[in-house]
C-alpha positions in Angstrom: 114.2 101.8 132.1 117.4 102.5 131.2 119.6 105.3 131.5 117.9 107.7 127.9 115.0 105.4 127.6 111.7 106.9 127.7 108.6 104.7 127.5 106.4 105.9 125.1 102.9 103.1 125.2 103.1 99.2 125.1 106.5 97.9 125.0 107.7 101.5 122.8 109.9 102.9 123.8 112.4 106.0 122.8 116.4 106.1 123.0 118.5 108.5 123.4 122.2 107.9 122.0 124.4 110.4 122.1 127.0 110.8 118.8 128.7 113.9 116.7 127.6 115.4 113.0 130.2 113.0 111.5 129.3 110.1 113.0 125.0 110.3 112.3 125.6 111.7 109.2 127.7 108.0 108.3 124.4 106.3 110.2 122.5 108.7 107.6 123.9 107.0 104.8 123.4 104.1 105.7 120.6 104.1 106.1 119.6 105.8 103.0 121.6 102.8 101.0 119.1 99.8 102.4 116.3 102.6 102.3 117.0 102.5 97.9 117.6 98.1 97.9 114.2 97.7 99.2 113.3 100.3 97.2 114.8 98.6 94.3 112.9 95.6 95.6 109.4 96.8 95.3 110.8 97.9 91.9 111.6 94.7 91.0 108.3 92.8 91.5 106.0 95.1 89.9 108.0 94.4 87.3 108.8 97.6 86.4 113.3 98.9 85.6 115.1 99.0 87.5 117.3 102.0 88.0 120.3 98.8 88.4 119.8 96.0 86.6 122.9 94.5 87.7 122.1 94.6 92.1 120.8 91.8 93.6 116.8 92.0 94.9 116.3 91.8 98.8 114.2 88.7 100.3 111.0 89.3 100.7 107.2 87.8 99.9 105.8 90.5 97.2 106.5 94.6 96.1 103.9 95.7 98.9 106.5 94.2 102.1 109.7 95.4 100.0 108.4 99.5 99.6 107.1 99.2 104.0 110.3 98.6 104.3 111.8 101.1 102.2 109.8 103.6 104.0 110.1 102.6 107.4 114.1 103.5 106.8 112.8 106.6 105.4 110.5 106.9 108.3 113.7 107.3 110.2 115.9 109.0 108.2 113.1 111.9 108.0 113.5 111.8 112.3 117.4 111.7 112.4 116.9 114.2 110.2 114.9 116.7 112.0 116.5 116.0 115.5 119.5 117.2 114.2 118.0 119.9 111.8 116.6 120.7 115.9 119.0 120.4 117.1 120.8 122.6 114.7 119.0 125.0 116.2 119.6 125.4 119.6 123.0 126.1 118.7 
């Protein structure tokens, strides 16, 4: 196992990455943009009005797949935010 990795279960590893808060902010912003695109795609595929009808949708099988991918991005954002909050408390 590489330095900074932790084995959680079968083939699932956590990796520690150290960046400054500004870099993490940029990463979170990018992840948020991706989540929004997938949320828009799910809306489109459900026949709901899109927030920006000029935007392109993502390629996927159906609205449930799109919503699942959006949830995965939101989960990643929440995990990063939670860790950043915890590190602030330890300062």
